[in-house]
FIPA-970828 format. One line per field, with one value per residue (C-alpha): x negated, y, z; residue number from 1. Coordinates in steps of 0.25 Angstrom, whole numbers, plus 5000, padded with zeros to 4 digits. Each point is the difference from the previous one (the first is absolute). Layout:
residues N
X <- X, ...
Y <- Y, ...
Z <- Z, ...
nr <- NUM, ...
END
This chain:
residues 405
X <- 5046, 4987, 4999, 4993, 4989, 4998, 5002, 4991, 4990, 4999, 4987, 4994, 4987, 4989, 5003, 5014, 4997, 4993, 5014, 5005, 4999, 4992, 4988, 5006, 4986, 4997, 4999, 5011, 5010, 4995, 5003, 5014, 5005, 5014, 4998, 4994, 5013, 5008, 4993, 5003, 5014, 5003, 4996, 5011, 5004, 4995, 4986, 4994, 4985, 4990, 5007, 5014, 4995, 5001, 5010, 4999, 5013, 5001, 5015, 5007, 5012, 4992, 4991, 5013, 5005, 4988, 4999, 5014, 5000, 4996, 4995, 4988, 4992, 4986, 4998, 4989, 4996, 4998, 4988, 4993, 5000, 5010, 5007, 5009, 5012, 4998, 5005, 5013, 5014, 5004, 4987, 4998, 5012, 4996, 4986, 5005, 5010, 4988, 4993, 5010, 5004, 4990, 5003, 5015, 5006, 5005, 4987, 4992, 5011, 4996, 4986, 5003, 4998, 4987, 4996, 5004, 4992, 4988, 5000, 5002, 4988, 4991, 5004, 4999, 4986, 4996, 5006, 4991, 4988, 5007, 4996, 5005, 4997, 5014, 4996, 4990, 5005, 5015, 5005, 4990, 5001, 5016, 5002, 4989, 5006, 5014, 4997, 4991, 5011, 5011, 4993, 4993, 4985, 4992, 4996, 4987, 4996, 5000, 4984, 5001, 5009, 5003, 4988, 5006, 5013, 4995, 4995, 5012, 5008, 4994, 5009, 5011, 4992, 4999, 4986, 4997, 5001, 4990, 4985, 4990, 4997, 5015, 5003, 4989, 5004, 5014, 4996, 4991, 5011, 5010, 4991, 4996, 5015, 5005, 4989, 5005, 5015, 4997, 4994, 5011, 5010, 4993, 5000, 5016, 5002, 4993, 5006, 5013, 5004, 5012, 4995, 5001, 4987, 5006, 5013, 4994, 4991, 5013, 5010, 5011, 5015, 5001, 4989, 4990, 4986, 4990, 4986, 4989, 4997, 5014, 4999, 4987, 5004, 5013, 4994, 4989, 5010, 5009, 4988, 4994, 5013, 5006, 4987, 4993, 5011, 5006, 4988, 4998, 5015, 5000, 4987, 5006, 5013, 4993, 4991, 5012, 5007, 4987, 5000, 5015, 4999, 5015, 5004, 4991, 5006, 5014, 4996, 4994, 5012, 5011, 4996, 5012, 4993, 4989, 5007, 5003, 4985, 4995, 5009, 4995, 4986, 5002, 5005, 4990, 4987, 5002, 4988, 5005, 4999, 5003, 5010, 4997, 5010, 5000, 5012, 5003, 5009, 5004, 5007, 5002, 4998, 5010, 5002, 4985, 4998, 4989, 4994, 4997, 4986, 5000, 4993, 5008, 4993, 5010, 4993, 5007, 4993, 5005, 5014, 5001, 4999, 5009, 5007, 5013, 5001, 4991, 5001, 4987, 4994, 4986, 5005, 5001, 5014, 5004, 5015, 4999, 5009, 4991, 5001, 4986, 4993, 4988, 5005, 5005, 5014, 5007, 4995, 4986, 5004, 4988, 5001, 4994, 5008, 5007, 4987, 4992, 5011, 5001, 4985, 5000, 5011, 4993, 4987, 5006, 5008, 4988, 4990, 5011, 5002, 4985, 5000, 4990, 4992, 4990, 4985, 4996, 4992, 5003, 5010, 4997, 5007, 4994, 4996, 5011, 5010, 5011, 5000, 4999, 4994, 4994, 4986, 4999, 5009, 4994, 5009, 5000, 5011, 5003, 5009, 5001, 5013, 5004, 5000, 5013, 5005
Y <- 5108, 5001, 5008, 4994, 5009, 4995, 4985, 4992, 4989, 4986, 5000, 4994, 5003, 4989, 5000, 4996, 4985, 5003, 5003, 4986, 4989, 4991, 5000, 5000, 4998, 4988, 4986, 4995, 5011, 4997, 4985, 5002, 5014, 4995, 4997, 5014, 5006, 4992, 5007, 5013, 4997, 4996, 5014, 5006, 4999, 5015, 5002, 5014, 5002, 5011, 5010, 4996, 5005, 4985, 4990, 4985, 4993, 4985, 4998, 4995, 5009, 5012, 4997, 4998, 5014, 5007, 4994, 5003, 5015, 5011, 5008, 4991, 5000, 5000, 5015, 5004, 4986, 4986, 4998, 5013, 4998, 5005, 4988, 4999, 4993, 5002, 5014, 5004, 5002, 5006, 4999, 4986, 4995, 5008, 4994, 4986, 5000, 5002, 4988, 4990, 4994, 4988, 4997, 4999, 4986, 4998, 5003, 4991, 4989, 4999, 4997, 4989, 4989, 5005, 5002, 4986, 4994, 5008, 4997, 4985, 5000, 5007, 4990, 4988, 5004, 5002, 4986, 4993, 5005, 4997, 5012, 5015, 5013, 5006, 5015, 5000, 4988, 5001, 5014, 5009, 4995, 4999, 5014, 5007, 4994, 5004, 5014, 5003, 4995, 5008, 5013, 4999, 5000, 4990, 4988, 4999, 5014, 4994, 5001, 5015, 5001, 4987, 5002, 5013, 4993, 4995, 5013, 5007, 4992, 5009, 5011, 4994, 5004, 5015, 5005, 5004, 4985, 4995, 4999, 5008, 4988, 4996, 5015, 5001, 4987, 5005, 5014, 4993, 4990, 5011, 5008, 4987, 4996, 5014, 5001, 4987, 5004, 5013, 4994, 4990, 5012, 5007, 4987, 4998, 5015, 4998, 4986, 4998, 4985, 4994, 5001, 5008, 5008, 5005, 5003, 5008, 5008, 5004, 5010, 4994, 4999, 5014, 5006, 5001, 4996, 4995, 5005, 4991, 5000, 4996, 4988, 4996, 5000, 4993, 4989, 4998, 4999, 4990, 4991, 5000, 4999, 4989, 4992, 5000, 4998, 4990, 4991, 5000, 4999, 4987, 4995, 5004, 4993, 4987, 5000, 5002, 4988, 4991, 5003, 4995, 4987, 4997, 5012, 4997, 4986, 5006, 5009, 4988, 4992, 5011, 5010, 5008, 5004, 5008, 5014, 4999, 4995, 5012, 5010, 4993, 5001, 5015, 5002, 4991, 5006, 5012, 5006, 5015, 5000, 5015, 5009, 5015, 5011, 5014, 5008, 5010, 5007, 4999, 4986, 4988, 4985, 4993, 5013, 5003, 5015, 5000, 5014, 5003, 4997, 4987, 4988, 4987, 4987, 4989, 4987, 4991, 4988, 5003, 5003, 4988, 4992, 5008, 4989, 5008, 4997, 4988, 4990, 4992, 5009, 4995, 4987, 4998, 4996, 5000, 4999, 5014, 5011, 5009, 5014, 5004, 5014, 4995, 5006, 5013, 5005, 5012, 5010, 4994, 4985, 4993, 5002, 4987, 4992, 4990, 4998, 4996, 4991, 4993, 4998, 4994, 4991, 4994, 4999, 4994, 4990, 4995, 4999, 4993, 4989, 4996, 4998, 5010, 4999, 5010, 4996, 5003, 5012, 5012, 5010, 5015, 5012, 5013, 5010, 5010, 5007, 5003, 4988, 4985, 4992, 4986, 5001, 4985, 4989, 4986, 4989, 4985, 4996, 4986, 4997, 5005, 5006, 5001, 5014, 5006, 5003
Z <- 5036, 4993, 4987, 4988, 5002, 5014, 4998, 5009, 4996, 5006, 5007, 5013, 5006, 5002, 5015, 4998, 5003, 5012, 5007, 4997, 5011, 4991, 4990, 4986, 4994, 5009, 4995, 5009, 4994, 4986, 5002, 5006, 5003, 5003, 5015, 5001, 4993, 5010, 5012, 4994, 4997, 5014, 5005, 4991, 4985, 4997, 5007, 4999, 4999, 4998, 5009, 4993, 4986, 4995, 5003, 4998, 4997, 5003, 5001, 4988, 5002, 5003, 4987, 4992, 5005, 4996, 4986, 4997, 5006, 4990, 5011, 5000, 4987, 4994, 5001, 4990, 4997, 5006, 5008, 4996, 4985, 4990, 4994, 4987, 5006, 5015, 5001, 5006, 4994, 4990, 4993, 5004, 4993, 4987, 5000, 5004, 4988, 4991, 5004, 5005, 4987, 5000, 5014, 5000, 5004, 4986, 4994, 5009, 4999, 4985, 5004, 5010, 4990, 4996, 5015, 5004, 4988, 5002, 5015, 4998, 4990, 5010, 5011, 4991, 4996, 5014, 5004, 4990, 5009, 5013, 5007, 4997, 5006, 5000, 5000, 4989, 4991, 5001, 5006, 4993, 4986, 5001, 5006, 4991, 4987, 5003, 5005, 4988, 4991, 5007, 5000, 4987, 5004, 4991, 5008, 4992, 5005, 5015, 5000, 5000, 5012, 5007, 5009, 5006, 5005, 5013, 5004, 4995, 5011, 5010, 4995, 5009, 5012, 5005, 4996, 5015, 5003, 4990, 5002, 4991, 4992, 4997, 4997, 4990, 4993, 4999, 4995, 4989, 4997, 4998, 4990, 4992, 4999, 4996, 4990, 4993, 5001, 4994, 4988, 4999, 5000, 4989, 4992, 5002, 4997, 4986, 4998, 5009, 5003, 5006, 5014, 5013, 4997, 4987, 5007, 5011, 4990, 4992, 5004, 5010, 4997, 5007, 4991, 5011, 4997, 5010, 5002, 4997, 5015, 5004, 4990, 5004, 5015, 4997, 4992, 5010, 5011, 4992, 4997, 5014, 5007, 4990, 5001, 5013, 5010, 4990, 5000, 5015, 5003, 4992, 5008, 5013, 4997, 4996, 5012, 5009, 4993, 5001, 5015, 5001, 4993, 5003, 4993, 4988, 4999, 4999, 4989, 4992, 5002, 4998, 4989, 5003, 5013, 4992, 5000, 5015, 5002, 4993, 5008, 5013, 4996, 4998, 5014, 5007, 4995, 4992, 4992, 5003, 5015, 5002, 4992, 5003, 5000, 5006, 5006, 4989, 5010, 5015, 5001, 5009, 5001, 5009, 5008, 5001, 4995, 4989, 4997, 4986, 4995, 5009, 4993, 5001, 4998, 4998, 5004, 4990, 5006, 5013, 4996, 4991, 5013, 5009, 5009, 5000, 4985, 4997, 5012, 5001, 4990, 5002, 4993, 4985, 4996, 4986, 5003, 5007, 4995, 4991, 5005, 5003, 4997, 4993, 4987, 5006, 5000, 4995, 4989, 5000, 4999, 4993, 4985, 4997, 5010, 4990, 4993, 5013, 5004, 4986, 5000, 5014, 4997, 4988, 5008, 5013, 4991, 4992, 5012, 5009, 4989, 5001, 5015, 5004, 5013, 5007, 4998, 5014, 4996, 5009, 4994, 5002, 4997, 4994, 5010, 4998, 5009, 4991, 4992, 5004, 4989, 5000, 4993, 4996, 5001, 4996, 4999, 4995, 4990, 5003, 4988, 4986, 4995, 4985, 4993, 4998, 4986
nr <- 1, 2, 3, 4, 5, 6, 7, 8, 9, 10, 11, 12, 13, 14, 15, 16, 17, 18, 19, 20, 21, 22, 23, 24, 25, 26, 27, 28, 29, 30, 31, 32, 33, 34, 35, 36, 37, 38, 39, 40, 41, 42, 43, 44, 45, 46, 47, 48, 49, 50, 51, 52, 53, 54, 55, 56, 57, 58, 59, 60, 61, 62, 63, 64, 65, 66, 67, 68, 69, 70, 71, 72, 73, 74, 75, 76, 77, 78, 79, 80, 81, 82, 83, 84, 85, 86, 87, 88, 89, 90, 91, 92, 93, 94, 95, 96, 97, 98, 99, 100, 101, 102, 103, 104, 105, 106, 107, 108, 109, 110, 111, 112, 113, 114, 115, 116, 117, 118, 119, 120, 121, 122, 123, 124, 125, 126, 127, 128, 129, 130, 131, 132, 133, 134, 135, 136, 137, 138, 139, 140, 141, 142, 143, 144, 145, 146, 147, 148, 149, 150, 151, 152, 153, 154, 155, 156, 157, 158, 159, 160, 161, 162, 163, 164, 165, 166, 167, 168, 169, 170, 171, 172, 173, 174, 175, 176, 177, 178, 179, 180, 181, 182, 183, 184, 185, 186, 187, 188, 189, 190, 191, 192, 193, 194, 195, 196, 197, 198, 199, 200, 201, 202, 203, 204, 205, 206, 207, 208, 209, 210, 211, 212, 213, 214, 215, 216, 217, 218, 219, 220, 221, 222, 223, 224, 225, 226, 227, 228, 229, 230, 231, 232, 233, 234, 235, 236, 237, 238, 239, 240, 241, 242, 243, 244, 245, 246, 247, 248, 249, 250, 251, 252, 253, 254, 255, 256, 257, 258, 259, 260, 261, 262, 263, 264, 265, 266, 267, 268, 269, 270, 271, 272, 273, 274, 275, 276, 277, 278, 279, 280, 281, 282, 283, 284, 285, 286, 287, 288, 289, 290, 291, 292, 293, 294, 295, 296, 297, 298, 299, 300, 301, 302, 303, 304, 305, 306, 307, 308, 309, 310, 311, 312, 313, 314, 315, 316, 317, 318, 319, 320, 321, 322, 323, 324, 325, 326, 327, 328, 329, 330, 331, 332, 333, 334, 335, 336, 337, 338, 339, 340, 341, 342, 343, 344, 345, 346, 347, 348, 349, 350, 351, 352, 353, 354, 355, 356, 357, 358, 359, 360, 361, 362, 363, 364, 365, 366, 367, 368, 369, 370, 371, 372, 373, 374, 375, 376, 377, 378, 379, 380, 381, 382, 383, 384, 385, 386, 387, 388, 389, 390, 391, 392, 393, 394, 395, 396, 397, 398, 399, 400, 401, 402, 403, 404, 405
END
């Protein structure tokens, strides 16, 4: 087993993708990666690349085994950047406990009426115009307002940091796989965001409030005090992870429903189907396509020996369509049993999972009542490898729905 002094880092080299049997940067893959995943999975559910130093996991059961096995972890940090909550146990539990309060199911449920009301108001205003761009007009304001309220970052300050968020999403991709322009944008965005958060921390230290920022600056229940860098890194990770994937997961899900009008109609006539529709949308087209882990010690996956230090890339989009678990997995079916891997599994299960679900439920329900249809404008995904994000989703709302109380 590797000692703490020799813990590996998750890192891949720029030529990793050259070992795959398809071009992950090509237009065909960006438009629809799932046939390519199917080709990879038919070879075997655990496929070695780059001389065996990297494994791609496409099978559901193999992916579940890795995520639930403590012999696999995040090493010195996820995707080459130390993260506040994405560290291995036992430190992970301690740090997660410091930030989890606003994201518990009980805390989020208290916000559900407000989330439904705010979402209905946004959709109602869009319905007056008849056409709406789901990402910019609905998903962004909803997710941004909520994550700011939960964390304690003033929404009125967004002019100082909002422009950095798109570039910060590049942090989900290993630096070796970014071009020079994207890497430069990421570096600048991190510096700008850290500068703003540093000033916010100083403000909360002088005048604490009832918010997460103040709680992180204060000593924890065990008496430990986080460094400013730990707080900055943690807040940045929470905001980016709680905002960026949520926005695009809502858009991805609505796009999937719009391409399956029968499922959308069922959602409109039977509101009790909404939670199941959200789970199926999470399975069908997840934002986070790759979940990275590293073997912290010699291990195995389904009998295959894995040497310590081996990088394991779990292709969540592939595992979520494994035909052994999801028959006819390329079809959206909101009656399907919800046991996807989109939100992770085990120690690192998504902290904001319940918040993301409640937001998506509110948006799906409000939009479905307005009988939306696609405009016919081509829908494109952002050119990223680890994330799958609809850039723009223009739809026409053919009916108006009353705002909810």
